[in-house]
Biopython code that builds the backbone (N, CA, C, O; Angstrom):
import numpy as np
from Bio.PDB.StructureBuilder import StructureBuilder

atoms = [
    (1, "MET", "N", (-57.934, 1.021, 6.293)),
    (1, "MET", "CA", (-57.394, 0.735, 7.513)),
    (1, "MET", "C", (-56.249, -0.277, 7.299)),
    (1, "MET", "O", (-56.532, -1.317, 6.705)),
    (2, "ALA", "N", (-55.022, -0.082, 7.713)),
    (2, "ALA", "CA", (-54.057, -1.067, 7.590)),
    (2, "ALA", "C", (-54.093, -1.975, 8.592)),
    (2, "ALA", "O", (-54.537, -1.702, 9.707)),
    (3, "GLU", "N", (-53.655, -3.051, 8.280)),
    (3, "GLU", "CA", (-53.611, -4.158, 9.290)),
    (3, "GLU", "C", (-52.440, -4.253, 10.068)),
    (3, "GLU", "O", (-51.356, -4.118, 9.501)),
    (4, "GLU", "N", (-52.496, -4.484, 11.394)),
    (4, "GLU", "CA", (-51.362, -4.387, 12.084)),
    (4, "GLU", "C", (-50.830, -5.900, 12.323)),
    (4, "GLU", "O", (-51.594, -6.847, 12.512)),
    (5, "LYS", "N", (-49.581, -5.989, 12.294)),
    (5, "LYS", "CA", (-49.003, -7.343, 12.557)),
    (5, "LYS", "C", (-48.786, -7.468, 14.142)),
    (5, "LYS", "O", (-48.368, -6.637, 14.948)),
    (6, "LYS", "N", (-49.221, -8.811, 14.313)),
    (6, "LYS", "CA", (-49.187, -9.052, 15.871)),
    (6, "LYS", "C", (-47.586, -9.554, 16.205)),
    (6, "LYS", "O", (-46.950, -10.418, 15.601)),
    (7, "ILE", "N", (-47.178, -8.784, 17.287)),
    (7, "ILE", "CA", (-45.832, -9.014, 17.589)),
    (7, "ILE", "C", (-45.812, -9.926, 18.815)),
    (7, "ILE", "O", (-46.464, -9.612, 19.811)),
    (8, "SER", "N", (-45.066, -11.075, 18.773)),
    (8, "SER", "CA", (-45.006, -11.969, 19.907)),
    (8, "SER", "C", (-44.257, -11.479, 20.956)),
    (8, "SER", "O", (-43.171, -10.952, 20.717)),
    (9, "ALA", "N", (-44.696, -11.578, 22.139)),
    (9, "ALA", "CA", (-43.917, -11.190, 23.399)),
    (9, "ALA", "C", (-42.957, -12.028, 23.714)),
    (9, "ALA", "O", (-42.197, -11.664, 24.612)),
    (10, "GLN", "N", (-42.731, -13.358, 23.076)),
    (10, "GLN", "CA", (-41.807, -14.120, 23.547)),
    (10, "GLN", "C", (-40.425, -13.891, 22.737)),
    (10, "GLN", "O", (-40.415, -13.512, 21.566)),
    (11, "ALA", "N", (-39.358, -14.138, 23.427)),
    (11, "ALA", "CA", (-38.000, -13.786, 22.672)),
    (11, "ALA", "C", (-37.651, -15.129, 22.286)),
    (11, "ALA", "O", (-37.924, -16.065, 23.037)),
    (12, "PRO", "N", (-37.027, -15.322, 21.095)),
    (12, "PRO", "CA", (-36.452, -16.597, 20.521)),
    (12, "PRO", "C", (-35.426, -17.147, 21.553)),
    (12, "PRO", "O", (-34.535, -16.502, 22.106)),
    (13, "GLU", "N", (-35.720, -18.434, 21.701)),
    (13, "GLU", "CA", (-34.947, -19.285, 22.613)),
    (13, "GLU", "C", (-33.435, -19.288, 21.990)),
    (13, "GLU", "O", (-33.197, -19.397, 20.787)),
    (14, "LYS", "N", (-32.499, -19.153, 22.977)),
    (14, "LYS", "CA", (-31.107, -19.306, 22.680)),
    (14, "LYS", "C", (-30.719, -20.573, 23.035)),
    (14, "LYS", "O", (-31.056, -21.127, 24.082)),
    (15, "THR", "N", (-29.880, -21.133, 22.015)),
    (15, "THR", "CA", (-29.322, -22.306, 22.265)),
    (15, "THR", "C", (-27.925, -22.271, 22.190)),
    (15, "THR", "O", (-27.419, -21.757, 21.192)),
    (16, "PRO", "N", (-27.096, -22.807, 23.224)),
    (16, "PRO", "CA", (-25.705, -22.613, 23.108)),
    (16, "PRO", "C", (-25.066, -23.454, 22.090)),
    (16, "PRO", "O", (-25.356, -24.639, 21.927)),
    (17, "GLU", "N", (-24.160, -22.791, 21.389)),
    (17, "GLU", "CA", (-23.462, -23.517, 20.140)),
    (17, "GLU", "C", (-22.133, -23.908, 20.756)),
    (17, "GLU", "O", (-21.467, -23.099, 21.402)),
    (18, "LYS", "N", (-21.783, -25.086, 20.559)),
    (18, "LYS", "CA", (-20.564, -25.839, 20.971)),
    (18, "LYS", "C", (-19.665, -25.766, 19.727)),
    (18, "LYS", "O", (-20.110, -26.085, 18.624)),
    (19, "LYS", "N", (-18.464, -25.366, 19.893)),
    (19, "LYS", "CA", (-17.480, -25.519, 18.913)),
    (19, "LYS", "C", (-16.901, -27.056, 18.939)),
    (19, "LYS", "O", (-16.593, -27.648, 19.974)),
    (20, "ALA", "N", (-16.815, -27.556, 17.702)),
    (20, "ALA", "CA", (-16.434, -28.852, 17.468)),
    (20, "ALA", "C", (-14.853, -28.915, 17.820)),
    (20, "ALA", "O", (-14.376, -29.726, 18.615)),
    (21, "LYS", "N", (-14.036, -27.841, 17.039)),
    (21, "LYS", "CA", (-12.764, -27.886, 17.339)),
    (21, "LYS", "C", (-12.274, -26.544, 17.728)),
    (21, "LYS", "O", (-12.988, -25.552, 17.583)),
    (22, "LYS", "N", (-10.935, -26.472, 18.275)),
    (22, "LYS", "CA", (-10.551, -25.255, 18.786)),
    (22, "LYS", "C", (-10.488, -24.193, 17.587)),
    (22, "LYS", "O", (-10.882, -23.041, 17.770)),
    (23, "SER", "N", (-9.975, -24.624, 16.338)),
    (23, "SER", "CA", (-9.716, -23.728, 15.439)),
    (23, "SER", "C", (-9.758, -24.536, 14.029)),
    (23, "SER", "O", (-9.047, -25.535, 13.926)),
    (24, "SER", "N", (-10.447, -24.192, 13.111)),
    (24, "SER", "CA", (-10.478, -24.884, 11.806)),
    (24, "SER", "C", (-9.368, -24.229, 10.755)),
    (24, "SER", "O", (-9.286, -24.657, 9.604)),
    (25, "LYS", "N", (-8.629, -23.294, 11.184)),
    (25, "LYS", "CA", (-7.655, -22.670, 10.388)),
    (25, "LYS", "C", (-6.477, -23.563, 10.297)),
    (25, "LYS", "O", (-6.211, -24.146, 11.348)),
    (26, "PRO", "N", (-5.628, -23.831, 9.171)),
    (26, "PRO", "CA", (-4.352, -24.428, 9.221)),
    (26, "PRO", "C", (-3.354, -23.650, 10.150)),
    (26, "PRO", "O", (-3.457, -22.466, 10.470)),
    (27, "GLY", "N", (-2.359, -24.536, 10.528)),
    (27, "GLY", "CA", (-1.366, -23.852, 11.296)),
    (27, "GLY", "C", (-0.642, -22.850, 10.687)),
    (27, "GLY", "O", (-0.795, -22.589, 9.494)),
    (28, "LEU", "N", (0.331, -22.117, 11.581)),
    (28, "LEU", "CA", (1.089, -20.882, 11.026)),
    (28, "LEU", "C", (1.811, -21.205, 9.915)),
    (28, "LEU", "O", (1.539, -20.674, 8.839)),
    (29, "PHE", "N", (2.863, -22.153, 10.042)),
    (29, "PHE", "CA", (3.785, -22.780, 8.899)),
    (29, "PHE", "C", (3.016, -23.151, 7.645)),
    (29, "PHE", "O", (3.499, -22.895, 6.542)),
    (30, "LYS", "N", (1.853, -23.736, 7.771)),
    (30, "LYS", "CA", (1.157, -24.163, 6.652)),
    (30, "LYS", "C", (0.643, -22.920, 5.868)),
    (30, "LYS", "O", (0.786, -22.813, 4.650)),
    (31, "ARG", "N", (0.054, -22.014, 6.628)),
    (31, "ARG", "CA", (-0.399, -20.684, 6.037)),
    (31, "ARG", "C", (0.711, -19.951, 5.468)),
    (31, "ARG", "O", (0.482, -19.368, 4.408)),
    (32, "ILE", "N", (1.978, -19.860, 6.013)),
    (32, "ILE", "CA", (3.036, -19.199, 5.365)),
    (32, "ILE", "C", (3.526, -19.940, 4.101)),
    (32, "ILE", "O", (4.021, -19.353, 3.140)),
    (33, "GLY", "N", (3.344, -21.313, 4.180)),
    (33, "GLY", "CA", (3.815, -22.044, 2.886)),
    (33, "GLY", "C", (2.745, -21.887, 1.804)),
    (33, "GLY", "O", (3.084, -21.826, 0.623)),
    (34, "ASN", "N", (1.523, -21.824, 2.156)),
    (34, "ASN", "CA", (0.449, -21.320, 1.106)),
    (34, "ASN", "C", (0.603, -20.132, 0.501)),
    (34, "ASN", "O", (0.373, -19.969, -0.697)),
    (35, "PHE", "N", (1.037, -19.143, 1.355)),
    (35, "PHE", "CA", (1.240, -17.720, 0.942)),
    (35, "PHE", "C", (2.367, -17.584, -0.160)),
    (35, "PHE", "O", (2.212, -16.886, -1.162)),
    (36, "PHE", "N", (3.376, -18.223, 0.075)),
    (36, "PHE", "CA", (4.658, -18.325, -0.785)),
    (36, "PHE", "C", (4.167, -19.096, -2.184)),
    (36, "PHE", "O", (4.483, -18.673, -3.296)),
    (37, "LYS", "N", (3.472, -20.107, -2.002)),
    (37, "LYS", "CA", (3.020, -20.806, -3.317)),
    (37, "LYS", "C", (2.245, -19.854, -4.058)),
    (37, "LYS", "O", (2.611, -19.543, -5.191)),
    (38, "GLU", "N", (1.215, -19.359, -3.546)),
    (38, "GLU", "CA", (0.285, -18.322, -4.144)),
    (38, "GLU", "C", (1.207, -17.206, -4.766)),
    (38, "GLU", "O", (1.019, -16.877, -5.937)),
    (39, "TYR", "N", (2.113, -16.667, -4.079)),
    (39, "TYR", "CA", (3.037, -15.591, -4.487)),
    (39, "TYR", "C", (3.701, -16.066, -5.707)),
    (39, "TYR", "O", (3.548, -15.470, -6.773)),
    (40, "ARG", "N", (4.466, -17.164, -5.591)),
    (40, "ARG", "CA", (4.933, -17.735, -6.817)),
    (40, "ARG", "C", (4.344, -17.827, -8.087)),
    (40, "ARG", "O", (4.862, -17.485, -9.151)),
    (41, "SER", "N", (3.137, -18.349, -7.898)),
    (41, "SER", "CA", (2.267, -18.426, -9.055)),
    (41, "SER", "C", (1.663, -17.231, -9.595)),
    (41, "SER", "O", (1.301, -17.208, -10.772)),
    (42, "GLU", "N", (1.522, -16.222, -8.819)),
    (42, "GLU", "CA", (1.004, -14.976, -9.205)),
    (42, "GLU", "C", (2.210, -14.240, -9.986)),
    (42, "GLU", "O", (1.933, -13.544, -10.963)),
    (43, "LEU", "N", (3.541, -14.387, -9.565)),
    (43, "LEU", "CA", (4.652, -13.776, -10.193)),
    (43, "LEU", "C", (4.903, -14.378, -11.662)),
    (43, "LEU", "O", (5.370, -13.712, -12.586)),
    (44, "LYS", "N", (4.519, -15.771, -11.754)),
    (44, "LYS", "CA", (4.661, -16.305, -13.091)),
    (44, "LYS", "C", (3.622, -15.603, -14.161)),
    (44, "LYS", "O", (3.811, -15.715, -15.372)),
    (45, "LYS", "N", (2.633, -14.951, -13.675)),
    (45, "LYS", "CA", (1.658, -14.207, -14.599)),
    (45, "LYS", "C", (2.123, -12.902, -14.966)),
    (45, "LYS", "O", (1.557, -12.294, -15.874)),
    (46, "VAL", "N", (3.237, -12.342, -14.263)),
    (46, "VAL", "CA", (3.561, -11.044, -14.430)),
    (46, "VAL", "C", (4.371, -11.010, -15.896)),
    (46, "VAL", "O", (5.208, -11.854, -16.219)),
    (47, "THR", "N", (3.965, -9.878, -16.716)),
    (47, "THR", "CA", (4.801, -9.702, -17.933)),
    (47, "THR", "C", (6.145, -8.880, -17.494)),
    (47, "THR", "O", (6.038, -7.759, -16.996)),
    (48, "TRP", "N", (7.149, -9.368, -17.661)),
    (48, "TRP", "CA", (8.580, -8.856, -17.366)),
    (48, "TRP", "C", (9.112, -8.074, -18.581)),
    (48, "TRP", "O", (9.115, -8.600, -19.694)),
    (49, "TYR", "N", (9.542, -6.878, -18.387)),
    (49, "TYR", "CA", (10.278, -6.101, -19.395)),
    (49, "TYR", "C", (11.612, -6.807, -19.597)),
    (49, "TYR", "O", (12.110, -7.568, -18.767)),
    (50, "PRO", "N", (12.148, -6.488, -20.775)),
    (50, "PRO", "CA", (13.625, -6.942, -21.039)),
    (50, "PRO", "C", (14.633, -6.087, -20.217)),
    (50, "PRO", "O", (14.369, -4.950, -19.826)),
    (51, "LEU", "N", (15.751, -6.698, -20.000)),
    (51, "LEU", "CA", (16.691, -6.113, -19.134)),
    (51, "LEU", "C", (17.162, -4.805, -19.756)),
    (51, "LEU", "O", (17.457, -3.857, -19.029)),
    (52, "ALA", "N", (17.237, -4.730, -21.039)),
    (52, "ALA", "CA", (17.826, -3.536, -21.684)),
    (52, "ALA", "C", (16.894, -2.282, -21.491)),
    (52, "ALA", "O", (17.273, -1.118, -21.366)),
    (53, "ARG", "N", (15.631, -2.739, -21.493)),
    (53, "ARG", "CA", (14.568, -1.687, -21.371)),
    (53, "ARG", "C", (14.569, -1.107, -19.989)),
    (53, "ARG", "O", (14.399, 0.095, -19.779)),
    (54, "VAL", "N", (14.764, -1.992, -19.065)),
    (54, "VAL", "CA", (14.760, -1.680, -17.635)),
    (54, "VAL", "C", (15.913, -0.564, -17.186)),
    (54, "VAL", "O", (15.737, 0.449, -16.511)),
    (55, "ILE", "N", (17.133, -1.061, -17.766)),
    (55, "ILE", "CA", (18.332, -0.205, -17.668)),
    (55, "ILE", "C", (18.220, 1.020, -18.310)),
    (55, "ILE", "O", (18.687, 2.014, -17.753)),
    (56, "HIS", "N", (17.607, 1.124, -19.528)),
    (56, "HIS", "CA", (17.325, 2.417, -20.255)),
    (56, "HIS", "C", (16.437, 3.326, -19.296)),
    (56, "HIS", "O", (16.766, 4.477, -19.009)),
    (57, "ASP", "N", (15.317, 2.725, -18.840)),
    (57, "ASP", "CA", (14.396, 3.524, -18.085)),
    (57, "ASP", "C", (14.764, 3.982, -16.887)),
    (57, "ASP", "O", (14.343, 5.067, -16.485)),
    (58, "THR", "N", (15.625, 3.192, -16.136)),
    (58, "THR", "CA", (16.397, 3.632, -15.077)),
    (58, "THR", "C", (17.362, 4.714, -15.134)),
    (58, "THR", "O", (17.453, 5.568, -14.252)),
    (59, "GLY", "N", (18.100, 4.671, -16.206)),
    (59, "GLY", "CA", (18.881, 5.767, -16.525)),
    (59, "GLY", "C", (18.319, 6.890, -16.835)),
    (59, "GLY", "O", (18.947, 7.895, -16.500)),
    (60, "ILE", "N", (17.090, 7.072, -17.502)),
    (60, "ILE", "CA", (16.126, 8.315, -17.685)),
    (60, "ILE", "C", (15.799, 8.791, -16.334)),
    (60, "ILE", "O", (15.833, 10.000, -16.106)),
    (61, "VAL", "N", (15.465, 7.897, -15.365)),
    (61, "VAL", "CA", (14.987, 8.288, -13.998)),
    (61, "VAL", "C", (16.221, 9.033, -13.355)),
    (61, "VAL", "O", (16.052, 10.164, -12.899)),
    (62, "VAL", "N", (17.386, 8.461, -13.312)),
    (62, "VAL", "CA", (18.575, 8.927, -12.595)),
    (62, "VAL", "C", (18.933, 10.350, -13.212)),
    (62, "VAL", "O", (19.208, 11.324, -12.511)),
    (63, "VAL", "N", (18.900, 10.359, -14.528)),
    (63, "VAL", "CA", (19.286, 11.752, -15.154)),
    (63, "VAL", "C", (18.209, 12.789, -14.770)),
    (63, "VAL", "O", (18.629, 13.887, -14.404)),
    (64, "ALA", "N", (16.779, 12.571, -14.807)),
    (64, "ALA", "CA", (15.852, 13.458, -14.428)),
    (64, "ALA", "C", (16.019, 13.885, -13.066)),
    (64, "ALA", "O", (15.880, 15.063, -12.737)),
    (65, "LEU", "N", (16.354, 12.840, -12.155)),
    (65, "LEU", "CA", (16.615, 13.264, -10.656)),
    (65, "LEU", "C", (17.630, 14.124, -10.553)),
    (65, "LEU", "O", (17.531, 15.054, -9.754)),
    (66, "ALA", "N", (18.775, 13.968, -11.336)),
    (66, "ALA", "CA", (20.096, 14.670, -11.314)),
    (66, "ALA", "C", (19.840, 16.177, -11.632)),
    (66, "ALA", "O", (20.238, 17.118, -10.946)),
    (67, "ILE", "N", (19.059, 16.257, -12.863)),
    (67, "ILE", "CA", (18.639, 17.625, -13.294)),
    (67, "ILE", "C", (17.711, 18.384, -12.180)),
    (67, "ILE", "O", (17.929, 19.567, -11.917)),
    (68, "CYS", "N", (16.813, 17.752, -11.628)),
    (68, "CYS", "CA", (15.960, 18.388, -10.616)),
    (68, "CYS", "C", (16.735, 18.766, -9.499)),
    (68, "CYS", "O", (16.496, 19.827, -8.923)),
    (69, "GLY", "N", (17.772, 17.900, -9.079)),
    (69, "GLY", "CA", (18.679, 18.194, -7.870)),
    (69, "GLY", "C", (19.455, 19.539, -8.234)),
    (69, "GLY", "O", (19.585, 20.440, -7.406)),
    (70, "VAL", "N", (19.937, 19.609, -9.470)),
    (70, "VAL", "CA", (20.759, 20.790, -9.772)),
    (70, "VAL", "C", (19.803, 22.021, -9.770)),
    (70, "VAL", "O", (20.114, 23.066, -9.197)),
    (71, "ILE", "N", (18.742, 21.871, -10.368)),
    (71, "ILE", "CA", (17.852, 23.070, -10.272)),
    (71, "ILE", "C", (17.389, 23.561, -8.884)),
    (71, "ILE", "O", (17.393, 24.753, -8.577)),
    (72, "ILE", "N", (17.000, 22.589, -8.084)),
    (72, "ILE", "CA", (16.688, 22.926, -6.622)),
    (72, "ILE", "C", (17.918, 23.439, -5.899)),
    (72, "ILE", "O", (17.809, 24.291, -5.017)),
    (73, "GLY", "N", (19.075, 22.935, -6.258)),
    (73, "GLY", "CA", (20.392, 23.497, -5.585)),
    (73, "GLY", "C", (20.691, 24.885, -6.009)),
    (73, "GLY", "O", (21.217, 25.632, -5.184)),
    (74, "LEU", "N", (20.406, 25.338, -7.253)),
    (74, "LEU", "CA", (20.666, 26.564, -7.827)),
    (74, "LEU", "C", (19.667, 27.476, -7.230)),
    (74, "LEU", "O", (20.069, 28.573, -6.843)),
    (75, "LEU", "N", (18.399, 27.163, -7.103)),
    (75, "LEU", "CA", (17.447, 27.995, -6.533)),
    (75, "LEU", "C", (17.665, 28.258, -5.125)),
    (75, "LEU", "O", (17.541, 29.401, -4.687)),
    (76, "ASP", "N", (17.996, 27.231, -4.351)),
    (76, "ASP", "CA", (18.527, 27.494, -2.961)),
    (76, "ASP", "C", (19.590, 28.404, -2.873)),
    (76, "ASP", "O", (19.543, 29.288, -2.019)),
    (77, "LEU", "N", (20.639, 28.300, -3.717)),
    (77, "LEU", "CA", (21.728, 29.345, -3.718)),
    (77, "LEU", "C", (21.399, 30.646, -4.002)),
    (77, "LEU", "O", (21.911, 31.540, -3.329)),
    (78, "LEU", "N", (20.444, 30.962, -5.098)),
    (78, "LEU", "CA", (19.981, 32.185, -5.411)),
    (78, "LEU", "C", (19.125, 32.808, -4.186)),
    (78, "LEU", "O", (19.349, 33.983, -3.896)),
    (79, "PHE", "N", (18.211, 32.123, -3.491)),
    (79, "PHE", "CA", (17.266, 32.506, -2.525)),
    (79, "PHE", "C", (18.259, 32.676, -1.302)),
    (79, "PHE", "O", (17.972, 33.587, -0.526)),
    (80, "THR", "N", (19.199, 32.051, -1.071)),
    (80, "THR", "CA", (20.176, 32.334, 0.010)),
    (80, "THR", "C", (20.789, 33.684, -0.094)),
    (80, "THR", "O", (20.820, 34.422, 0.890)),
    (81, "GLN", "N", (21.300, 34.056, -1.299)),
    (81, "GLN", "CA", (22.008, 35.177, -1.693)),
    (81, "GLN", "C", (20.941, 36.436, -1.589)),
    (81, "GLN", "O", (21.308, 37.516, -1.126)),
    (82, "ILE", "N", (19.809, 36.250, -1.981)),
    (82, "ILE", "CA", (18.821, 37.330, -1.829)),
    (82, "ILE", "C", (18.518, 37.541, -0.543)),
    (82, "ILE", "O", (18.301, 38.712, -0.234)),
    (83, "ILE", "N", (18.440, 36.665, 0.349)),
    (83, "ILE", "CA", (18.127, 36.794, 1.769)),
    (83, "ILE", "C", (19.295, 37.562, 2.461)),
    (83, "ILE", "O", (19.095, 38.505, 3.226)),
    (84, "LEU", "N", (20.377, 37.147, 2.175)),
    (84, "LEU", "CA", (21.711, 37.851, 2.665)),
    (84, "LEU", "C", (21.887, 39.277, 2.255)),
    (84, "LEU", "O", (22.330, 40.118, 3.037)),
    (85, "LEU", "N", (21.480, 39.590, 0.823)),
    (85, "LEU", "CA", (21.387, 41.060, 0.561)),
    (85, "LEU", "C", (20.412, 41.800, 1.285)),
    (85, "LEU", "O", (20.649, 42.919, 1.741)),
    (86, "LEU", "N", (19.222, 41.159, 1.419)),
    (86, "LEU", "CA", (18.096, 41.818, 2.184)),
    (86, "LEU", "C", (18.729, 42.079, 3.682)),
    (86, "LEU", "O", (18.571, 43.203, 4.160)),
    (87, "GLY", "N", (19.311, 41.261, 4.304)),
    (87, "GLY", "CA", (19.858, 41.432, 5.485)),
    (87, "GLY", "C", (20.926, 42.430, 5.808)),
    (87, "GLY", "O", (21.094, 42.885, 6.940)),
    (88, "GLN", "N", (21.629, 42.743, 4.774)),
    (88, "GLN", "CA", (22.543, 43.826, 4.596)),
    (88, "GLN", "C", (21.963, 45.061, 4.539)),
    (88, "GLN", "O", (22.457, 45.988, 5.182)),
    (89, "ILE", "N", (20.858, 45.233, 3.774)),
    (89, "ILE", "CA", (20.127, 46.328, 3.598)),
    (89, "ILE", "C", (19.505, 46.943, 4.828)),
    (89, "ILE", "O", (19.473, 48.165, 4.969)),
    (90, "GLY", "N", (19.013, 46.110, 5.712)),
    (90, "GLY", "CA", (18.188, 46.475, 6.894)),
    (90, "GLY", "C", (19.051, 46.561, 7.984)),
    (90, "GLY", "O", (18.613, 46.853, 9.097)),
]
sb = StructureBuilder()
sb.init_structure("model")
sb.init_model(0)
sb.init_chain("A")
sb.init_seg("    ")
for serial, (resi, resn, name, xyz) in enumerate(atoms, 1):
    if name == "N":
        sb.init_residue(resn, " ", resi, " ")
    sb.init_atom(name, np.array(xyz, "f"), 0.0, 1.0, " ", f" {name:<3s}", serial, name[0])
structure = sb.get_structure()
């Protein structure tokens, strides 16, 4: 036989907690200042690539986008001509 725990019928007493201060957070401008200090310290930890490599990689991206744009433009022209031909048949 399992022993049953006795449940007390009394609810725990609630005591009103008073707030000592209105807010323990620092002010808005202090928080903004802390944000930028932490932001600057994190940027110092970043490993930055040399400028020449960034320019080279950017050039590769621009060329790839241009090639994709030309391909999409040619496909659009092709499909437009096909739809116009189908319209003339019907």
